[in-house]
C-alpha positions in Angstrom: 19.6 -80.7 -33.9 18.9 -81.0 -37.6 21.4 -80.5 -40.4 21.7 -77.1 -41.9 19.9 -76.7 -45.2 22.0 -78.1 -48.1 24.3 -80.3 -45.9 24.5 -84.0 -46.7 26.4 -86.9 -45.0 27.1 -90.1 -47.0 29.4 -93.0 -47.1 32.3 -93.6 -49.5 33.5 -97.1 -48.9 34.4 -97.3 -45.2 34.7 -93.5 -44.9 32.0 -91.0 -43.9 31.9 -87.8 -45.9 30.1 -84.5 -45.3 29.1 -82.3 -48.3 28.7 -78.6 -47.5 26.0 -76.5 -49.2 28.7 -75.0 -51.4 29.9 -78.4 -52.7 33.0 -79.0 -50.6 33.6 -82.6 -49.4 34.9 -83.1 -45.9 36.0 -86.3 -44.3 34.3 -87.1 -41.0 36.9 -88.8 -38.8 34.4 -89.9 -36.2 31.7 -92.5 -35.8 28.2 -91.1 -36.5 25.0 -92.4 -35.0 21.9 -92.7 -37.2 20.3 -90.2 -34.9 22.0 -86.8 -35.0 20.6 -85.9 -31.7 22.9 -88.5 -30.1 26.1 -87.2 -31.6 29.0 -87.1 -29.2 29.1 -83.7 -27.6 32.5 -82.7 -29.0 31.4 -83.6 -32.5 28.0 -81.9 -32.1 29.8 -78.8 -30.9 32.2 -78.8 -33.9 29.4 -79.4 -36.4 27.4 -76.5 -34.8 30.3 -74.2 -34.8 31.0 -74.9 -38.5 27.3 -74.3 -39.3 26.5 -77.9 -40.3 23.9 -78.2 -37.5 21.3 -75.6 -36.7 19.6 -75.1 -33.3 15.9 -74.9 -33.1 14.5 -71.4 -33.4 13.8 -69.6 -30.2 12.0 -66.7 -31.9 8.3 -66.3 -31.4 5.9 -66.9 -34.4 5.8 -64.1 -36.9 3.0 -62.9 -39.1 2.8 -61.1 -42.4 0.0 -59.0 -44.0 0.3 -58.4 -47.7 -0.8 -55.1 -49.1 -1.0 -54.4 -52.8 -2.6 -55.6 -55.9 -1.3 -57.6 -58.8 0.4 -60.9 -59.5 3.3 -60.5 -57.1 1.0 -59.8 -54.1 -1.1 -62.8 -55.1 1.9 -65.1 -55.5 3.4 -64.0 -52.2 0.0 -64.5 -50.4 -0.2 -68.0 -51.9 3.4 -68.8 -50.9 3.6 -67.6 -47.3 1.3 -70.2 -45.6 3.7 -72.9 -46.9 6.8 -71.2 -45.3 5.7 -71.5 -41.6 4.9 -67.8 -41.4 1.3 -66.8 -40.5 -0.5 -64.9 -43.2 -3.0 -62.4 -42.0 -5.7 -62.3 -44.6 -8.2 -59.5 -44.9 -11.9 -60.4 -44.6 -13.9 -59.3 -47.6 -16.3 -56.4 -46.6 -20.0 -56.8 -46.3 -22.3 -55.1 -48.8 -22.6 -51.4 -48.1 -19.3 -51.3 -46.2 -17.3 -48.2 -47.1 -14.1 -50.3 -47.4 -13.7 -51.4 -51.0 -11.4 -54.1 -52.4 -9.3 -53.7 -55.5 -9.3 -51.4 -57.3 -10.9 -48.8 -55.0 -8.9 -45.6 -55.0 -9.1 -45.0 -51.3 -9.6 -48.4 -49.7 -9.0 -48.6 -46.0 -7.2 -51.6 -44.4 -9.7 -54.4 -43.6 -9.8 -56.4 -40.5 -7.9 -59.6 -40.5 -8.1 -63.2 -39.4 -5.6 -66.1 -39.3 -6.4 -68.2 -42.4 -4.6 -69.8 -45.3 -4.6 -67.9 -48.6 -7.8 -68.8 -50.5 -7.3 -70.5 -53.9 -7.8 -68.8 -57.2 -6.4 -65.8 -59.1 -7.9 -63.3 -56.7 -6.9 -64.1 -53.1 -8.6 -62.0 -50.5 -5.2 -60.8 -49.3 -4.7 -58.7 -52.5 -6.1 -55.4 -51.4 -5.1 -52.0 -52.6 -4.3 -49.1 -50.3 -3.8 -46.1 -52.6 -2.7 -42.6 -51.7 -6.2 -42.1 -50.3 -4.8 -43.7 -47.2 -3.4 -40.3 -46.4 -6.9 -39.2 -45.5 -6.5 -41.0 -42.2 -4.5 -38.1 -40.9 -6.8 -35.5 -42.5 -8.6 -33.8 -39.6 -10.8 -31.9 -42.0 -11.9 -35.0 -44.0 -15.5 -36.2 -44.4 -16.8 -39.6 -43.3 -14.3 -41.4 -45.5 -11.3 -39.7 -44.0 -12.4 -38.5 -40.6 -10.6 -41.2 -38.6 -7.5 -39.5 -37.1 -4.2 -41.3 -36.5 -1.2 -42.5 -38.3 -0.9 -45.4 -40.7 0.5 -47.8 -38.1 -2.1 -46.9 -35.4 -5.0 -47.2 -37.8 -3.7 -50.7 -39.0 -3.5 -51.8 -35.3 -6.9 -50.2 -34.5 -8.6 -52.0 -37.4 -7.1 -55.3 -36.4 -4.8 -55.6 -39.5 -1.8 -55.7 -37.2 -2.0 -57.3 -33.8 -0.8 -54.9 -31.1 2.5 -56.0 -29.7 2.9 -58.9 -32.2 5.8 -59.7 -34.5 4.1 -58.7 -37.7 5.5 -57.1 -40.9 3.5 -55.4 -43.5 4.7 -56.4 -47.0 3.6 -53.8 -49.5 4.1 -55.1 -53.0 3.5 -53.4 -56.4 3.7 -54.8 -59.9 4.9 -51.4 -61.0 5.9 -48.1 -59.5 4.7 -47.5 -55.9 2.3 -44.9 -54.5 5.0 -42.4 -53.7 3.1 -40.3 -51.1 1.8 -43.3 -49.2 5.2 -45.1 -49.1 6.8 -41.9 -47.9 4.2 -41.5 -45.2 4.9 -45.1 -44.0 8.5 -44.0 -43.4 7.2 -41.9 -40.5 6.1 -45.1 -38.8 9.6 -46.3 -38.0 9.6 -48.3 -34.8 5.8 -48.8 -34.9 5.4 -51.2 -37.7 7.9 -53.4 -39.6 7.6 -53.1 -43.3 8.8 -54.7 -46.5 8.4 -53.0 -49.8 8.8 -54.2 -53.4 8.1 -52.3 -56.6 8.9 -52.9 -60.3 10.8 -50.6 -62.6 10.7 -51.8 -66.2 12.1 -55.4 -66.0 13.7 -54.9 -62.6 12.1 -55.8 -59.3 13.3 -53.4 -56.5 13.2 -55.2 -53.1 14.0 -52.9 -50.3 15.3 -54.0 -46.9 12.8 -54.7 -44.2 12.7 -51.7 -41.8 11.8 -52.3 -38.2 13.3 -49.6 -35.9 14.6 -46.1 -36.0 17.9 -45.9 -37.9 16.8 -48.6 -40.4 16.8 -47.8 -44.2 13.5 -46.3 -45.3 12.0 -46.0 -48.8 13.0 -42.3 -48.9 16.6 -43.3 -48.1 16.6 -45.9 -50.9 15.5 -43.3 -53.4 17.9 -40.7 -52.2 20.8 -43.2 -52.5 19.8 -44.3 -55.9 19.4 -40.8 -57.2 22.9 -40.0 -55.9 24.4 -43.0 -57.6 22.5 -42.5 -60.9 24.1 -41.3 -64.1 20.8 -39.6 -65.0 19.2 -38.5 -61.8 16.8 -36.0 -63.5 15.5 -38.8 -65.8 15.1 -41.2 -62.9 13.3 -38.7 -60.8 10.9 -37.9 -63.7 10.3 -41.6 -64.3 9.4 -42.1 -60.6 7.1 -39.1 -60.7 5.0 -40.8 -63.4 2.7 -42.0 -64.5 4.3 -42.9 -67.9 2.5 -42.0 -71.1 2.8 -45.6 -72.3 4.2 -48.7 -70.5 4.2 -52.5 -70.8 4.4 -54.6 -67.7 7.2 -57.2 -67.4 5.2 -59.1 -64.7 3.8 -62.5 -65.7 3.1 -65.6 -63.5 6.7 -66.8 -63.7 8.2 -63.4 -62.8 5.6 -63.0 -60.0 6.5 -66.3 -58.5 10.2 -65.5 -58.7 9.9 -62.2 -56.9 7.5 -63.7 -54.3 10.2 -66.3 -53.5 12.8 -63.6 -52.9 10.4 -61.6 -50.7 9.5 -64.7 -48.7 13.2 -65.5 -48.2 13.7 -62.0 -46.7 10.7 -62.4 -44.5 12.0 -65.8 -43.2 15.4 -64.3 -42.4 13.7 -61.4 -40.6 11.5 -63.8 -38.6 14.6 -65.8 -37.6 16.3 -62.7 -36.3 18.7 -62.4 -39.3 17.2 -59.5 -41.2 19.1 -58.1 -44.3 18.6 -54.5 -43.1 21.4 -53.0 -45.1 20.8 -54.7 -48.5 18.9 -53.4 -51.5 18.1 -56.2 -53.9 17.5 -55.8 -57.6 16.1 -58.7 -59.6 16.2 -58.9 -63.4 12.9 -60.4 -64.4 14.2 -61.5 -67.8 17.3 -63.4 -66.7 16.4 -64.1 -63.0 19.8 -62.6 -62.1 19.8 -61.0 -58.6 22.2 -58.3 -57.6 22.6 -57.2 -54.0 23.8 -53.7 -53.1 24.8 -52.5 -49.6 22.8 -49.4 -48.6 22.9 -47.2 -45.5 20.4 -44.7 -44.0 20.8 -41.1 -45.1 21.6 -38.9 -42.1 19.1 -36.2 -41.4 21.9 -33.7 -40.8 25.3 -33.5 -42.3 27.9 -33.1 -39.6 29.8 -30.5 -41.6 26.7 -28.3 -41.9 25.8 -28.3 -38.3 26.6 -25.3 -36.3 28.7 -25.8 -33.1 
């Protein structure tokens, strides 16, 4: 088994020392073989129990499709293929196809293929699905919105999400999110895993990855934040937007910083260690990250329910 990330073993004179990822130095009172796979069973068990050795992953491969437009989505699409996760990249539409790339106001999800992110400032993965996506469920729509079904079923039907696969949709915005579309995605709990990130001023808001019923949704995040705010009316009005004037805090450095945080969450999810109860706020000016525990909001308050 390989060493856990950040662990080092070195010699100090005739002694063997292990340095933990946190910088603690521990004496190893045993003879180590050059091949860690041939450690004595008691020592291997002790190292594994302490977290110094990590077993190979038994989880099946995971895939990510990035939705959104802007520098963070582009940075995440560029980073993911180098993490071991499979990036599902949309194919560009043919001429005359009704699906339009950025910045079409009602683009539908394109089909996908397994491929590395293409080079350049406009990777094919950076598509925009605006609130026009709601037309999928509009039974009275025209040709553009006649296809019935939910967000998740349409993504599967169009090939954007392989049916039965371990795939998460990462929807990333350089600013405030499309509120109606994100709220609609909350209804797909248990059908599609989703990660969401938006930017408020100079703060990136990274929501926990939601997979199953009972997980924290975007609606829960906003309800909890409003309840904790000193100025909930101002915050709600800001979210309702759009602002009269605004300057983006996203530049290539900030985008790469946020993309790295998103990728770390995706890797933890793929390894079976999701941070499902953590809201992460990242200051784009100082690169300081603060984590806040967050719980789902019950649909019914026990005290208000009738016996």
